[in-house]
C-alpha positions in Angstrom: 12.5 11.2 1.4 11.5 7.9 0.0 14.0 5.4 -1.0 13.2 4.6 -4.5 16.1 2.2 -5.2 13.5 -0.8 -5.0 11.8 -1.6 -8.4 8.1 -0.8 -8.5 5.2 -1.7 -11.1 2.5 0.2 -9.9 2.0 4.0 -8.8 -1.1 4.7 -6.6 -1.7 8.5 -6.3 -3.9 9.2 -3.2 -5.7 12.6 -2.1 -9.0 12.8 0.1 -12.2 15.4 0.3 -14.0 16.6 3.1 -12.1 15.9 6.7 -12.1 13.7 9.3 -13.5 15.5 12.5 -15.7 13.8 14.5 -16.6 15.9 17.5 -19.5 17.8 15.2 -20.5 16.6 12.3 -23.0 17.7 10.0 -26.2 17.6 9.0 -26.9 16.9 12.7 -24.9 20.0 13.7 -25.1 22.8 12.0 -21.7 24.3 12.3 -20.2 20.6 12.2 -17.3 18.9 10.3 -18.3 17.4 6.9 -20.4 14.9 6.6 -18.5 13.0 4.7 -14.6 11.8 4.4 -13.3 10.6 0.8 -10.6 9.2 0.0 -9.7 9.0 -3.7 -7.2 7.1 -5.3 -5.5 6.6 -9.0 -3.6 3.7 -9.8 -1.1 3.3 -12.9 1.6 1.2 -14.1 5.2 2.2 -13.4 5.5 2.8 -17.8 2.5 5.4 -17.3 3.8 7.5 -14.7 5.6 9.7 -16.2 2.7 10.1 -18.8 0.5 11.1 -15.9 2.0 15.0 -16.4 0.4 14.9 -20.0 -2.7 14.0 -19.0 -3.3 16.5 -16.8 -2.2 19.2 -19.1 -4.4 17.5 -21.8 -7.3 18.0 -19.4 -6.6 21.4 -18.3 -6.5 22.3 -21.9 -9.6 20.7 -22.9 -11.8 22.2 -20.4 -9.9 25.6 -20.4 -8.6 25.2 -16.4 -4.9 26.7 -17.3 -4.8 29.4 -14.6 -2.6 28.4 -11.8 -0.1 25.5 -11.1 -2.4 22.7 -10.6 -5.9 21.6 -11.8 -8.3 21.9 -8.4 -11.5 20.0 -8.7 -13.3 22.7 -6.4 -12.4 25.6 -8.7 -14.5 24.1 -11.8 -17.7 24.6 -13.1 -20.4 21.8 -13.0 -19.6 21.4 -16.7 -15.9 21.0 -16.4 -16.1 18.7 -13.5 -18.0 16.1 -15.5 -15.4 16.6 -18.7 -12.8 16.4 -16.5 -14.3 12.9 -15.0 -15.0 11.8 -18.5 -11.3 12.5 -19.7 -9.8 10.8 -16.5 -11.8 7.9 -17.4 -10.4 7.4 -20.8 -6.8 6.9 -19.6 -5.0 3.6 -19.0 -5.4 3.5 -14.9 -7.7 2.2 -12.3 -9.3 4.1 -9.6 -10.8 4.1 -6.3 -12.7 5.4 -3.8 -13.8 5.3 -0.3 -16.8 7.1 0.8 -17.4 7.4 4.7 -20.6 8.8 6.2 -19.5 9.9 9.4 -23.4 10.4 11.3 -23.0 7.7 12.7 -19.3 8.4 13.9 -20.2 11.6 15.4 -18.4 12.0 19.3 -17.3 8.5 19.0 -13.7 7.4 19.8 -11.8 4.3 19.3 -9.3 3.8 21.8 -8.1 0.1 20.1 -7.8 2.1 16.9 -5.9 5.2 18.4 -3.1 3.0 19.8 -2.4 1.4 16.4 -3.3 4.9 14.3 -2.3 7.5 17.0 -4.8 11.0 16.6 -5.9 10.4 13.3 -6.9 6.8 13.8 -10.2 7.4 11.8 -8.6 9.0 8.6 -6.0 6.2 8.8 -9.0 3.7 9.1 -10.8 5.3 5.7 -7.0 4.7 4.0 -6.6 1.5 5.0 -10.2 0.6 3.1 -8.5 1.9 0.1 -5.4 0.4 0.5 -6.8 -3.0 0.8 -8.3 -3.1 -2.2 -5.6 -1.4 -4.2 -3.0 -3.8 -3.1 -5.5 -6.7 -3.8 -5.5 -5.5 -7.3 -1.8 -5.0 -7.6 -0.9 -8.6 -6.1 -4.0 -9.9 -8.6 -2.6 -8.3 -11.4 1.3 -8.9 -11.1 0.6 -12.3 -9.9 -0.9 -12.9 -13.0 1.2 -11.1 -15.3 4.8 -11.7 -13.8 3.7 -15.0 -11.7 4.9 -13.2 -8.5 3.8 -10.0 -7.1 5.4 -7.0 -7.9 5.4 -3.4 -5.7 3.4 -0.4 -5.7 4.8 3.1 -5.0 2.3 5.2 -2.8 2.3 9.2 -3.3 -0.3 11.1 -0.8 -1.4 14.1 -0.9 0.1 16.4 1.6 -2.2 18.2 3.9 -1.8 20.1 7.1 -2.8 18.6 10.2 -1.7 14.8 9.1 0.8 13.1 10.8 1.6 10.5 7.7 4.2 8.8 9.5 1.4 7.3 11.6 -0.1 5.9 8.8 3.0 4.3 7.7 3.5 3.0 10.9 -0.1 2.1 10.5 0.4 0.2 7.7 3.2 -1.7 9.0 1.5 -2.9 12.0 -1.0 -4.3 9.8 1.3 -5.7 7.0 3.0 -7.6 10.2 -0.7 -8.8 11.2 -1.5 -9.7 7.4 2.1 -11.9 7.3 0.8 -13.6 10.9 -3.0 -13.8 10.1 -3.8 -12.2 12.6 -5.3 -9.4 11.5 -8.3 -7.3 13.5 -11.3 -6.6 11.3 -10.4 -8.9 8.5 -12.8 -9.3 6.0 -10.1 -7.8 3.6 -6.4 -7.4 4.2 -3.7 -5.6 2.9 -1.9 -7.2 0.3 1.8 -6.7 2.1 3.7 -8.4 -0.5 3.5 -5.3 -2.8 4.0 -2.9 -0.2 7.8 -1.6 0.7 8.2 1.4 3.7 10.6 3.3 1.4 8.4 3.6 -1.5 5.4 6.0 0.4 6.0 9.7 0.0 4.4 12.9 1.2 3.8 16.0 -1.5 2.0 19.0 -2.1 -0.9 18.4 -4.8 0.4 21.3 -6.8 3.6 19.5 -7.5 2.5 15.9 -8.7 0.1 15.3 -11.6 -0.9 12.4 -10.2 -2.2 14.0 -7.0 -4.4 16.3 -8.9 -6.7 13.4 -10.7 -6.8 11.4 -7.5 -8.3 14.9 -6.0 -10.9 14.7 -9.2 -11.8 11.4 -7.8 -12.3 12.3 -4.4 -14.1 15.4 -4.7 -16.1 13.9 -7.5 -17.4 11.0 -5.2 -17.6 13.9 -2.3 -19.9 15.8 -4.6 -22.1 12.8 -5.0 -23.2 11.7 -1.9 -23.0 15.7 -0.3 -26.5 16.4 -1.0 -26.3 19.5 1.5 -23.9 21.5 -0.1 -24.3 24.3 -2.7 -23.1 22.2 -6.1 -24.3 18.2 -5.0 -24.2 16.5 -8.3 -23.6 13.1 -9.1 -23.2 13.0 -13.1 -19.5 13.7 -12.3 -18.7 10.6 -10.6 -20.7 8.7 -12.6 -18.6 9.7 -15.9 -15.7 7.6 -13.8 -17.5 4.2 -14.4 -15.3 3.0 -17.5 -12.0 2.8 -15.2 -13.4 2.1 -11.6 -11.8 -1.1 -9.9 -13.6 -4.0 -10.2 -13.9 -7.3 -8.3 -15.4 -10.1 -10.4 -16.9 -7.4 -12.5 -18.4 -5.8 -9.6 -17.7 -2.1 -9.0 -19.7 -2.0 -5.1 -17.0 -2.6 -2.6 -14.3 -2.4 -4.0 -13.9 0.6 -6.8 -16.4 2.3 -4.5 -16.3 1.6 -1.1 -19.4 2.6 1.4 -18.9 3.1 5.1 -20.8 2.8 7.4 -21.6 -1.4 6.6 -24.0 -2.6 5.9 -24.8 0.4 4.0 -28.6 0.8 5.7 -27.0 1.9 8.4 -25.4 5.2 7.5 -29.4 6.4 7.3 -28.9 8.2 3.6 -31.1 9.9 1.8 -32.7 8.8 -1.5 -30.6 11.6 -3.5 -27.4 10.2 -1.3 -28.0 6.6 -2.6 -28.4 7.4 -6.0 -24.4 7.1 -7.0 -24.3 3.9 -4.5 -26.8 2.0 -6.5 -25.2 3.1 -9.6 -22.4 1.5 -8.9 -24.3 -1.8 -7.3 -24.7 -1.3 -3.8 -28.0 -2.1 -2.3 -30.3 -0.3 0.7 
């Protein structure tokens, strides 16, 4: 269990949509793993942490999705999915998403990354991209408001097959590299000043309201890019725009991050490009 004795100013809820399998990948392989892995994050100030429960209750009541113990995006109708995103975008939070297209990663094995991130190196790398941006937001915001960095508590949605201990260990390596200015692939770095090893938790999706909101972010972005899926739609993801995180007023490569880079390497269809173009990407 995490040790929460250290004070924190922010809470970041993280969930995912798709999978990190690379051996066989759709649409290249008919029975392959998902074409996309999407990581979604919902960042709130600690003062709103308890209110997140009420946010989810409000959404579930509004869209009449009160069956079962939790809000599950995949179980909602198209209209309810869009409405859930609209309601989330009204809340005092910042949203982050990483959308990684896996076609060019098919069959790839990164031995260097595996040494640092364990068997789930690809998942850890995608989470790293989100963490670089979310910790940067916390660092900038707290430096402006308080004159010094303040910590962020990170809560992952507990999924089978992942070793979150490997993810934490990977972060510690990245934090040390950032502190020593020795980061490999250092276009961005995790802002180590706002992270503490003890302020990381892994909990079931059904038990934490914030994780259910992170699922809305991850799943709506996944849906907007998954043109080969039966329920492809971009409208829910576009409805998140008011709360998507921005850097110098720009969402692309901050609130929404597309991999690979440059974006033309993903070889996306025109339909897949729609959500990314809307958020500022050029192809």
